[in-house]
N, CA, C and O atoms as CSV, one atom per row, in Angstrom:
chain,resi,resn,atom,element,x,y,z
A,1,MET,N,N,-24.808,16.112,14.251
A,1,MET,CA,C,-23.628,15.953,13.130
A,1,MET,C,C,-22.289,15.530,13.732
A,1,MET,O,O,-21.775,15.966,14.762
A,2,ASN,N,N,-21.865,14.687,12.976
A,2,ASN,CA,C,-20.340,14.183,13.407
A,2,ASN,C,C,-19.364,14.607,12.219
A,2,ASN,O,O,-19.479,14.460,11.002
A,3,THR,N,N,-18.412,15.156,12.960
A,3,THR,CA,C,-17.299,15.800,12.295
A,3,THR,C,C,-15.959,15.000,12.730
A,3,THR,O,O,-15.531,14.895,13.880
A,4,GLU,N,N,-15.329,14.397,11.413
A,4,GLU,CA,C,-13.964,13.717,11.666
A,4,GLU,C,C,-13.152,14.410,10.872
A,4,GLU,O,O,-13.539,15.218,10.028
A,5,ARG,N,N,-11.691,14.045,11.174
A,5,ARG,CA,C,-10.701,14.526,10.301
A,5,ARG,C,C,-10.228,13.348,9.686
A,5,ARG,O,O,-9.976,12.252,10.188
A,6,HIS,N,N,-10.131,13.815,8.307
A,6,HIS,CA,C,-9.760,12.735,7.565
A,6,HIS,C,C,-8.098,12.882,6.942
A,6,HIS,O,O,-7.668,14.005,6.683
A,7,LEU,N,N,-7.444,11.948,6.786
A,7,LEU,CA,C,-6.296,12.113,5.830
A,7,LEU,C,C,-6.283,11.810,4.271
A,7,LEU,O,O,-6.786,10.736,3.939
A,8,LEU,N,N,-5.757,12.646,3.254
A,8,LEU,CA,C,-5.996,12.251,2.084
A,8,LEU,C,C,-4.889,12.218,1.359
A,8,LEU,O,O,-4.151,13.201,1.285
A,9,PHE,N,N,-4.626,11.008,0.698
A,9,PHE,CA,C,-3.268,11.009,-0.360
A,9,PHE,C,C,-4.269,10.443,-1.468
A,9,PHE,O,O,-4.856,9.387,-1.232
A,10,PRO,N,N,-4.447,11.018,-2.491
A,10,PRO,CA,C,-5.189,10.555,-3.452
A,10,PRO,C,C,-4.409,9.201,-4.121
A,10,PRO,O,O,-3.196,9.010,-4.043
A,11,PRO,N,N,-5.232,8.444,-4.690
A,11,PRO,CA,C,-6.951,8.255,-4.308
A,11,PRO,C,C,-6.969,7.831,-3.106
A,11,PRO,O,O,-7.885,7.010,-3.156
A,12,PHE,N,N,-6.570,7.828,-2.010
A,12,PHE,CA,C,-6.787,7.060,-0.651
A,12,PHE,C,C,-7.432,8.318,0.223
A,12,PHE,O,O,-7.209,9.486,-0.096
A,13,ARG,N,N,-8.149,7.998,1.213
A,13,ARG,CA,C,-8.605,8.683,2.524
A,13,ARG,C,C,-8.782,7.706,3.591
A,13,ARG,O,O,-9.407,6.645,3.605
A,14,LEU,N,N,-8.112,8.282,4.454
A,14,LEU,CA,C,-7.796,7.496,5.887
A,14,LEU,C,C,-8.520,8.268,6.762
A,14,LEU,O,O,-8.385,9.484,6.894
A,15,ASP,N,N,-9.634,7.248,7.630
A,15,ASP,CA,C,-10.501,7.969,8.719
A,15,ASP,C,C,-9.984,7.414,9.845
A,15,ASP,O,O,-10.295,6.268,10.170
A,16,PRO,N,N,-9.151,8.154,10.555
A,16,PRO,CA,C,-8.507,7.562,11.850
A,16,PRO,C,C,-9.481,7.502,12.905
A,16,PRO,O,O,-9.195,6.818,13.887
A,17,VAL,N,N,-10.564,8.092,12.869
A,17,VAL,CA,C,-11.838,7.729,13.856
A,17,VAL,C,C,-12.336,6.236,14.038
A,17,VAL,O,O,-12.401,5.487,15.013
A,18,ASN,N,N,-12.573,6.146,13.054
A,18,ASN,CA,C,-13.222,4.626,12.450
A,18,ASN,C,C,-12.354,3.534,12.075
A,18,ASN,O,O,-12.705,2.364,11.923
A,19,GLN,N,N,-11.018,4.082,11.918
A,19,GLN,CA,C,-9.983,3.146,11.607
A,19,GLN,C,C,-10.226,2.307,10.065
A,19,GLN,O,O,-10.070,1.095,9.911
A,20,ARG,N,N,-10.576,3.128,9.172
A,20,ARG,CA,C,-10.847,2.687,7.963
A,20,ARG,C,C,-10.006,3.466,6.901
A,20,ARG,O,O,-9.800,4.676,7.006
A,21,LEU,N,N,-9.440,2.558,5.675
A,21,LEU,CA,C,-8.741,3.230,4.684
A,21,LEU,C,C,-9.730,3.051,3.507
A,21,LEU,O,O,-10.437,2.044,3.458
A,22,TRP,N,N,-9.790,4.031,2.540
A,22,TRP,CA,C,-10.890,4.091,1.455
A,22,TRP,C,C,-10.076,4.585,0.296
A,22,TRP,O,O,-9.194,5.441,0.370
A,23,ARG,N,N,-10.469,3.950,-0.783
A,23,ARG,CA,C,-9.973,4.187,-2.022
A,23,ARG,C,C,-11.219,4.514,-3.140
A,23,ARG,O,O,-11.881,3.632,-3.687
A,24,GLU,N,N,-11.387,5.938,-3.351
A,24,GLU,CA,C,-12.433,6.502,-4.291
A,24,GLU,C,C,-13.753,5.679,-3.800
A,24,GLU,O,O,-14.380,5.003,-4.616
A,25,GLY,N,N,-14.107,5.756,-2.575
A,25,GLY,CA,C,-15.421,5.131,-1.901
A,25,GLY,C,C,-15.344,3.643,-1.701
A,25,GLY,O,O,-16.293,3.060,-1.176
A,26,GLN,N,N,-14.492,3.130,-2.009
A,26,GLN,CA,C,-14.411,1.342,-1.759
A,26,GLN,C,C,-13.305,1.351,-0.628
A,26,GLN,O,O,-12.114,1.661,-0.666
A,27,GLU,N,N,-14.145,0.888,0.421
A,27,GLU,CA,C,-13.076,0.621,1.520
A,27,GLU,C,C,-11.988,-0.637,1.593
A,27,GLU,O,O,-12.315,-1.778,1.266
A,28,ILE,N,N,-10.751,-0.316,2.027
A,28,ILE,CA,C,-9.750,-1.205,1.822
A,28,ILE,C,C,-9.631,-1.885,3.017
A,28,ILE,O,O,-9.222,-1.223,3.971
A,29,PRO,N,N,-9.864,-2.925,3.174
A,29,PRO,CA,C,-9.606,-3.865,4.701
A,29,PRO,C,C,-8.181,-3.826,5.120
A,29,PRO,O,O,-7.291,-4.226,4.369
A,30,LEU,N,N,-7.939,-3.329,6.363
A,30,LEU,CA,C,-6.418,-3.501,6.779
A,30,LEU,C,C,-6.290,-4.215,8.109
A,30,LEU,O,O,-7.314,-3.954,8.740
A,31,ARG,N,N,-5.608,-4.886,8.716
A,31,ARG,CA,C,-5.476,-5.371,9.896
A,31,ARG,C,C,-5.377,-4.150,10.796
A,31,ARG,O,O,-5.107,-3.074,10.262
A,32,GLN,N,N,-5.576,-4.215,12.157
A,32,GLN,CA,C,-5.607,-3.209,13.020
A,32,GLN,C,C,-3.936,-2.323,13.327
A,32,GLN,O,O,-3.766,-1.107,13.409
A,33,LYS,N,N,-3.025,-3.284,13.429
A,33,LYS,CA,C,-1.517,-2.684,13.317
A,33,LYS,C,C,-1.153,-2.336,11.991
A,33,LYS,O,O,-0.211,-1.546,11.935
A,34,THR,N,N,-1.666,-2.727,10.833
A,34,THR,CA,C,-1.160,-2.280,9.685
A,34,THR,C,C,-1.897,-0.858,9.577
A,34,THR,O,O,-1.258,0.168,9.343
A,35,PHE,N,N,-3.113,-0.870,9.741
A,35,PHE,CA,C,-3.722,0.571,10.000
A,35,PHE,C,C,-2.858,1.585,10.828
A,35,PHE,O,O,-2.720,2.756,10.474
A,36,ALA,N,N,-2.356,1.119,11.818
A,36,ALA,CA,C,-1.873,1.975,12.805
A,36,ALA,C,C,-0.533,2.308,12.340
A,36,ALA,O,O,-0.244,3.490,12.523
A,37,VAL,N,N,0.443,1.531,11.741
A,37,VAL,CA,C,1.713,1.728,11.002
A,37,VAL,C,C,1.131,3.111,9.727
A,37,VAL,O,O,1.624,4.234,9.622
A,38,LEU,N,N,0.260,2.673,9.115
A,38,LEU,CA,C,-0.110,3.916,8.002
A,38,LEU,C,C,-0.409,5.273,8.571
A,38,LEU,O,O,0.007,6.372,8.203
A,39,ARG,N,N,-1.339,4.911,9.689
A,39,ARG,CA,C,-1.382,6.314,10.376
A,39,ARG,C,C,-0.519,6.966,10.834
A,39,ARG,O,O,-0.613,8.188,10.718
A,40,TYR,N,N,0.668,6.366,11.540
A,40,TYR,CA,C,1.703,6.804,12.198
A,40,TYR,C,C,2.753,7.551,10.996
A,40,TYR,O,O,3.383,8.602,11.111
A,41,LEU,N,N,2.699,6.747,9.994
A,41,LEU,CA,C,3.640,7.447,9.120
A,41,LEU,C,C,2.989,8.564,8.358
A,41,LEU,O,O,3.686,9.472,7.906
A,42,LEU,N,N,1.739,8.545,8.198
A,42,LEU,CA,C,0.898,9.955,7.798
A,42,LEU,C,C,1.059,10.972,8.773
A,42,LEU,O,O,1.153,12.139,8.394
A,43,GLU,N,N,1.106,10.676,10.022
A,43,GLU,CA,C,1.198,11.732,11.013
A,43,GLU,C,C,2.352,12.147,11.420
A,43,GLU,O,O,2.493,12.882,12.396
A,44,HIS,N,N,3.508,11.605,10.532
A,44,HIS,CA,C,4.975,11.910,10.789
A,44,HIS,C,C,5.499,12.151,9.469
A,44,HIS,O,O,6.362,11.407,9.005
A,45,PRO,N,N,4.891,13.460,8.619
A,45,PRO,CA,C,5.558,13.475,7.457
A,45,PRO,C,C,6.937,14.313,7.339
A,45,PRO,O,O,7.149,15.314,8.022
A,46,ASP,N,N,7.874,13.775,6.371
A,46,ASP,CA,C,8.960,14.297,6.060
A,46,ASP,C,C,10.082,13.985,7.498
A,46,ASP,O,O,11.086,14.647,7.762
A,47,GLN,N,N,9.612,12.933,8.181
A,47,GLN,CA,C,10.290,12.532,9.144
A,47,GLN,C,C,10.757,11.048,9.105
A,47,GLN,O,O,9.880,10.184,9.097
A,48,PRO,N,N,11.995,10.702,9.080
A,48,PRO,CA,C,12.491,9.381,9.127
A,48,PRO,C,C,11.989,8.481,10.118
A,48,PRO,O,O,12.580,8.628,11.188
A,49,VAL,N,N,11.280,7.776,10.129
A,49,VAL,CA,C,10.575,6.568,10.825
A,49,VAL,C,C,11.349,5.200,11.329
A,49,VAL,O,O,11.036,4.221,10.652
A,50,THR,N,N,12.100,4.993,12.163
A,50,THR,CA,C,12.576,3.713,12.428
A,50,THR,C,C,11.754,2.789,12.429
A,50,THR,O,O,10.540,2.979,12.499
A,51,LYS,N,N,12.415,1.432,12.337
A,51,LYS,CA,C,11.625,0.190,13.057
A,51,LYS,C,C,11.373,0.349,14.462
A,51,LYS,O,O,10.277,0.139,14.982
A,52,ALA,N,N,12.737,0.845,15.258
A,52,ALA,CA,C,12.432,0.999,16.491
A,52,ALA,C,C,11.592,2.062,17.199
A,52,ALA,O,O,11.314,2.036,18.398
A,53,ALA,N,N,11.239,2.945,16.372
A,53,ALA,CA,C,10.140,4.181,16.588
A,53,ALA,C,C,8.948,3.675,16.445
A,53,ALA,O,O,8.047,4.181,17.114
A,54,LEU,N,N,8.637,2.550,15.538
A,54,LEU,CA,C,7.164,2.004,15.125
A,54,LEU,C,C,7.066,0.876,16.395
A,54,LEU,O,O,6.000,0.490,16.875
A,55,LEU,N,N,8.155,0.521,16.747
A,55,LEU,CA,C,8.175,-0.677,17.614
A,55,LEU,C,C,7.469,0.029,18.784
A,55,LEU,O,O,6.323,-0.223,19.156
A,56,ASP,N,N,8.416,1.078,19.395
A,56,ASP,CA,C,8.057,1.749,20.530
A,56,ASP,C,C,6.602,2.797,20.763
A,56,ASP,O,O,6.039,3.050,21.828
A,57,ALA,N,N,6.266,3.259,19.426
A,57,ALA,CA,C,4.812,3.541,19.482
A,57,ALA,C,C,3.884,2.945,19.304
A,57,ALA,O,O,2.816,3.429,19.683
A,58,LEU,N,N,3.905,1.735,18.697
A,58,LEU,CA,C,2.733,0.789,18.366
A,58,LEU,C,C,2.682,-0.477,19.104
A,58,LEU,O,O,1.616,-1.092,19.113
A,59,TRP,N,N,3.902,-1.034,19.846
A,59,TRP,CA,C,3.627,-1.903,20.662
A,59,TRP,C,C,4.313,-1.671,21.911
A,59,TRP,O,O,5.010,-2.575,22.373
A,60,PRO,N,N,4.207,-0.640,22.473
A,60,PRO,CA,C,4.879,-0.213,23.806
A,60,PRO,C,C,4.539,-1.215,24.954
A,60,PRO,O,O,3.455,-1.743,25.204
A,61,GLY,N,N,5.922,-1.360,25.685
A,61,GLY,CA,C,5.858,-2.552,26.623
A,61,GLY,C,C,5.680,-3.789,26.328
A,61,GLY,O,O,5.643,-4.671,27.186
A,62,VAL,N,N,5.533,-4.023,24.904
A,62,VAL,CA,C,5.047,-5.733,24.616
A,62,VAL,C,C,6.556,-6.141,23.703
A,62,VAL,O,O,7.174,-5.498,22.853
A,63,TYR,N,N,6.749,-7.232,24.197
A,63,TYR,CA,C,7.659,-7.848,23.320
A,63,TYR,C,C,7.116,-8.563,21.872
A,63,TYR,O,O,6.245,-9.425,21.750
A,64,VAL,N,N,7.816,-8.000,20.971
A,64,VAL,CA,C,7.349,-8.250,19.375
A,64,VAL,C,C,8.310,-8.671,18.648
A,64,VAL,O,O,9.371,-8.075,18.834
A,65,ASN,N,N,8.318,-9.575,17.801
A,65,ASN,CA,C,9.500,-9.885,16.703
A,65,ASN,C,C,9.686,-8.525,16.107
A,65,ASN,O,O,8.731,-7.782,15.879
A,66,ASP,N,N,10.775,-8.252,15.889
A,66,ASP,CA,C,11.445,-6.916,15.042
A,66,ASP,C,C,10.899,-7.056,13.817
A,66,ASP,O,O,11.011,-6.056,13.108
A,67,ILE,N,N,10.205,-8.214,13.227
A,67,ILE,CA,C,9.772,-8.027,11.978
A,67,ILE,C,C,8.504,-7.511,11.588
A,67,ILE,O,O,8.142,-7.246,10.442
A,68,ALA,N,N,7.827,-7.386,12.704
A,68,ALA,CA,C,6.336,-7.025,12.699
A,68,ALA,C,C,6.137,-6.088,11.827
A,68,ALA,O,O,5.350,-6.279,10.899
A,69,PRO,N,N,7.055,-4.495,12.024
A,69,PRO,CA,C,6.576,-3.450,11.337
A,69,PRO,C,C,6.944,-3.585,10.025
A,69,PRO,O,O,6.398,-2.851,9.201
A,70,GLY,N,N,8.006,-4.618,9.567
A,70,GLY,CA,C,8.173,-4.983,8.173
A,70,GLY,C,C,6.753,-5.781,7.299
A,70,GLY,O,O,6.328,-5.512,6.176
A,71,VAL,N,N,6.371,-6.578,8.050
A,71,VAL,CA,C,5.136,-7.427,7.740
A,71,VAL,C,C,3.970,-6.300,7.622
A,71,VAL,O,O,3.062,-6.545,6.828
A,72,CYS,N,N,3.942,-5.452,8.132
A,72,CYS,CA,C,2.822,-4.176,8.294
A,72,CYS,C,C,3.060,-3.394,7.181
A,72,CYS,O,O,2.086,-3.016,6.530
A,73,ILE,N,N,4.472,-2.997,6.753
A,73,ILE,CA,C,4.717,-2.193,5.439
A,73,ILE,C,C,4.414,-3.037,4.051
A,73,ILE,O,O,4.039,-2.673,2.936
A,74,GLN,N,N,4.773,-4.441,4.666
A,74,GLN,CA,C,4.314,-5.509,2.971
A,74,GLN,C,C,2.880,-5.048,2.893
A,74,GLN,O,O,2.548,-4.502,1.841
A,75,GLU,N,N,2.077,-5.169,3.744
A,75,GLU,CA,C,0.711,-5.389,3.646
A,75,GLU,C,C,0.239,-3.985,3.242
A,75,GLU,O,O,-0.580,-3.957,2.324
A,76,LEU,N,N,0.614,-2.837,3.766
A,76,LEU,CA,C,0.227,-1.549,3.239
A,76,LEU,C,C,0.926,-1.401,1.930
A,76,LEU,O,O,0.492,-0.446,1.286
A,77,ARG,N,N,1.770,-1.990,1.420
A,77,ARG,CA,C,2.214,-1.798,-0.160
A,77,ARG,C,C,1.368,-2.505,-0.833
A,77,ARG,O,O,1.062,-1.950,-1.888
A,78,ARG,N,N,0.698,-3.826,-0.601
A,78,ARG,CA,C,-0.402,-4.409,-1.492
A,78,ARG,C,C,-1.563,-3.687,-1.372
A,78,ARG,O,O,-2.286,-3.604,-2.365
A,79,ALA,N,N,-1.940,-3.044,-0.153
A,79,ALA,CA,C,-3.258,-2.476,-0.049
A,79,ALA,C,C,-3.284,-1.163,-1.184
A,79,ALA,O,O,-4.173,-0.984,-2.016
A,80,LEU,N,N,-2.300,-0.469,-1.021
A,80,LEU,CA,C,-1.851,0.658,-1.639
A,80,LEU,C,C,-1.617,0.490,-3.303
A,80,LEU,O,O,-1.742,1.369,-4.156
A,81,GLY,N,N,-1.228,-0.956,-3.493
A,81,GLY,CA,C,-0.980,-1.047,-5.008
A,81,GLY,C,C,0.466,-0.536,-5.258
A,81,GLY,O,O,0.792,-0.296,-6.421
A,82,ASP,N,N,1.478,-0.327,-4.107
A,82,ASP,CA,C,2.817,0.221,-4.236
A,82,ASP,C,C,3.524,-1.152,-4.593
A,82,ASP,O,O,3.097,-2.297,-4.447
A,83,GLU,N,N,4.902,-0.635,-5.175
A,83,GLU,CA,C,5.877,-1.780,-5.400
A,83,GLU,C,C,7.122,-1.356,-4.600
A,83,GLU,O,O,7.354,-0.192,-4.273
A,84,ARG,N,N,7.869,-2.377,-4.327
A,84,ARG,CA,C,9.278,-2.090,-3.497
A,84,ARG,C,C,10.376,-1.564,-4.522
A,84,ARG,O,O,11.251,-0.832,-4.060
A,85,LYS,N,N,10.399,-1.864,-5.815
A,85,LYS,CA,C,11.235,-1.402,-6.837
A,85,LYS,C,C,10.930,0.007,-7.189
A,85,LYS,O,O,11.738,0.919,-7.016
A,86,THR,N,N,9.759,0.158,-7.680
A,86,THR,CA,C,9.103,1.586,-8.149
A,86,THR,C,C,8.076,2.218,-7.157
A,86,THR,O,O,6.916,2.334,-7.555
A,87,PRO,N,N,8.386,2.617,-5.957
A,87,PRO,CA,C,7.555,2.959,-4.834
A,87,PRO,C,C,6.817,4.444,-5.368
A,87,PRO,O,O,7.414,5.349,-5.951
A,88,ARG,N,N,5.411,4.426,-5.011
A,88,ARG,CA,C,4.708,5.756,-5.221
A,88,ARG,C,C,4.583,6.125,-3.958
A,88,ARG,O,O,4.726,7.312,-3.662
A,89,PHE,N,N,4.247,5.009,-2.842
A,89,PHE,CA,C,3.998,5.702,-1.271
A,89,PHE,C,C,5.299,5.117,-0.354
A,89,PHE,O,O,5.851,5.759,0.541
A,90,ILE,N,N,5.557,4.133,-0.666
A,90,ILE,CA,C,6.273,3.089,0.703
A,90,ILE,C,C,7.661,2.803,0.090
A,90,ILE,O,O,7.554,2.083,-0.903
A,91,ALA,N,N,9.045,3.180,0.409
A,91,ALA,CA,C,10.023,2.741,-0.051
A,91,ALA,C,C,10.980,2.252,1.233
A,91,ALA,O,O,11.036,2.935,2.255
A,92,THR,N,N,11.527,1.337,1.122
A,92,THR,CA,C,12.377,0.904,2.418
A,92,THR,C,C,14.087,0.801,2.079
A,92,THR,O,O,14.622,0.606,0.988
A,93,ALA,N,N,14.623,0.973,3.219
A,93,ALA,CA,C,16.382,0.842,3.229
A,93,ALA,C,C,16.377,0.734,4.479
A,93,ALA,O,O,15.590,1.461,5.084
A,94,ALA,N,N,17.169,-0.114,5.186
A,94,ALA,CA,C,17.666,-0.210,6.518
A,94,ALA,C,C,16.769,0.194,7.537
A,94,ALA,O,O,17.010,1.012,8.425
A,95,ALA,N,N,15.687,-0.452,7.346
A,95,ALA,CA,C,14.445,-0.503,8.158
A,95,ALA,C,C,13.918,0.898,8.996
A,95,ALA,O,O,13.541,1.058,10.157
A,96,VAL,N,N,14.053,1.696,8.006
A,96,VAL,CA,C,13.729,3.153,8.287
A,96,VAL,C,C,12.537,3.614,7.414
A,96,VAL,O,O,12.736,3.634,6.199
A,97,PHE,N,N,11.337,3.982,7.875
A,97,PHE,CA,C,10.250,4.455,7.049
A,97,PHE,C,C,10.062,6.137,7.225
A,97,PHE,O,O,9.778,6.631,8.316
A,98,GLN,N,N,10.237,6.841,6.148
A,98,GLN,CA,C,10.167,8.083,6.233
A,98,GLN,C,C,8.998,8.511,5.058
A,98,GLN,O,O,8.766,7.815,4.069
A,99,SER,N,N,8.268,9.879,5.393
A,99,SER,CA,C,7.516,10.187,4.495
A,99,SER,C,C,8.058,11.571,3.376
A,99,SER,O,O,7.370,12.562,3.128
A,100,SER,N,N,9.341,11.313,2.872
A,100,SER,CA,C,9.440,12.137,2.036
A,100,SER,C,C,10.743,11.616,1.235
A,100,SER,O,O,11.824,11.545,1.820
A,101,PRO,N,N,10.605,11.251,-0.133
A,101,PRO,CA,C,11.651,10.758,-0.822
A,101,PRO,C,C,12.785,11.833,-0.833
A,101,PRO,O,O,13.768,11.395,-0.234
A,102,ALA,N,N,12.905,12.636,-1.140
A,102,ALA,CA,C,13.737,13.760,-1.374
A,102,ALA,C,C,14.757,13.559,-0.142
A,102,ALA,O,O,15.964,13.542,-0.383
A,103,SER,N,N,14.351,13.429,0.989
A,103,SER,CA,C,15.340,13.251,2.288
A,103,SER,C,C,15.987,12.079,2.624
A,103,SER,O,O,16.813,12.149,3.534
A,104,ALA,N,N,15.760,10.850,2.003
A,104,ALA,CA,C,16.059,9.800,2.251
A,104,ALA,C,C,16.931,9.132,1.510
A,104,ALA,O,O,16.471,8.587,0.507
A,105,SER,N,N,18.165,9.014,1.748
A,105,SER,CA,C,19.342,8.344,1.413
A,105,SER,C,C,19.404,6.959,1.637
A,105,SER,O,O,19.166,6.091,0.796
A,106,HIS,N,N,19.776,6.768,2.956
A,106,HIS,CA,C,20.126,5.199,3.109
A,106,HIS,C,C,18.877,4.764,4.204
A,106,HIS,O,O,19.161,4.115,5.210
A,107,CYS,N,N,17.757,5.098,3.971
A,107,CYS,CA,C,16.842,5.102,4.609
A,107,CYS,C,C,15.452,4.528,3.979
A,107,CYS,O,O,15.325,4.789,2.783
A,108,ALA,N,N,14.529,3.890,4.496
A,108,ALA,CA,C,13.106,3.666,3.983
A,108,ALA,C,C,12.179,4.654,4.463
A,108,ALA,O,O,12.051,4.841,5.673
A,109,PHE,N,N,11.406,5.418,3.456
A,109,PHE,CA,C,10.657,6.246,3.667
A,109,PHE,C,C,9.031,6.009,3.251
A,109,PHE,O,O,8.845,5.366,2.219
A,110,ALA,N,N,7.867,6.482,3.978
A,110,ALA,CA,C,6.742,6.637,3.367
A,110,ALA,C,C,6.269,7.924,2.844
A,110,ALA,O,O,5.889,8.863,3.544
A,111,SER,N,N,6.332,7.896,1.259
A,111,SER,CA,C,6.080,9.258,0.549
A,111,SER,C,C,4.387,9.298,0.338
A,111,SER,O,O,3.685,8.435,-0.187
A,112,PHE,N,N,4.055,10.361,0.820
A,112,PHE,CA,C,2.552,10.588,0.925
A,112,PHE,C,C,2.779,12.203,0.570
A,112,PHE,O,O,2.583,13.049,1.442
A,113,PRO,N,N,3.222,12.580,-0.828
A,113,PRO,CA,C,3.344,13.954,-1.415
A,113,PRO,C,C,1.999,14.789,-1.309
A,113,PRO,O,O,2.084,16.014,-1.227
A,114,PHE,N,N,0.781,14.175,-1.308
A,114,PHE,CA,C,-0.371,14.808,-1.544
A,114,PHE,C,C,-1.215,14.664,-0.543
A,114,PHE,O,O,-2.399,14.748,-0.866
A,115,VAL,N,N,-0.931,14.429,0.831
A,115,VAL,CA,C,-1.663,14.411,2.083
A,115,VAL,C,C,-1.958,15.748,2.441
A,115,VAL,O,O,-1.157,16.674,2.569
A,116,THR,N,N,-3.330,15.760,2.605
A,116,THR,CA,C,-4.180,16.739,3.229
A,116,THR,C,C,-5.230,16.242,4.202
A,116,THR,O,O,-5.555,15.065,4.366
A,117,SER,N,N,-5.819,17.539,4.959
A,117,SER,CA,C,-6.793,16.828,5.741
A,117,SER,C,C,-8.056,17.491,5.396
A,117,SER,O,O,-8.244,18.566,4.827
A,118,SER,N,N,-8.939,16.564,5.893
A,118,SER,CA,C,-10.300,17.045,5.336
A,118,SER,C,C,-11.285,16.964,6.359
A,118,SER,O,O,-10.948,16.127,7.196
A,119,THR,N,N,-12.387,17.518,6.618
A,119,THR,CA,C,-13.388,17.245,7.584
A,119,THR,C,C,-14.451,16.483,7.052
A,119,THR,O,O,-14.986,16.985,6.064
A,120,ALA,N,N,-14.876,15.453,7.427
A,120,ALA,CA,C,-15.924,14.703,6.735
A,120,ALA,C,C,-17.416,14.770,7.888
A,120,ALA,O,O,-17.585,14.412,9.054
A,121,LYS,N,N,-18.159,15.313,7.016
A,121,LYS,CA,C,-19.412,15.395,7.912
A,121,LYS,C,C,-20.358,14.445,7.567
A,121,LYS,O,O,-20.560,14.081,6.409
A,122,SER,N,N,-21.047,13.961,8.720
A,122,SER,CA,C,-22.022,12.799,8.544
A,122,SER,C,C,-23.285,13.068,9.345
A,122,SER,O,O,-24.205,12.250,9.341
């Protein structure tokens, strides 16, 4: 029996082992780095996440244009059905991403207020 930890933020489920994002049973395709950005945000709840932190964590030792994290955030917004002007999950300002809107003033954040862990059995 295979047991995996999933992160749930309704109506989405993130499967970190298989690198998949699901919405109510339907897989949502993401590029590998875009998935990595989502996972990083979900694993750092209530913490501001700067563009530099994403670059260091997800592109270590590699020169990447500093717009790369922003491109991933745009892709995540599309995949999650989120809007920049009225964000449900991800809001941005000054290239910082954080997982709690209450503590964000001059930064961007990923708000996943209903994130829980589950164990999937297959």
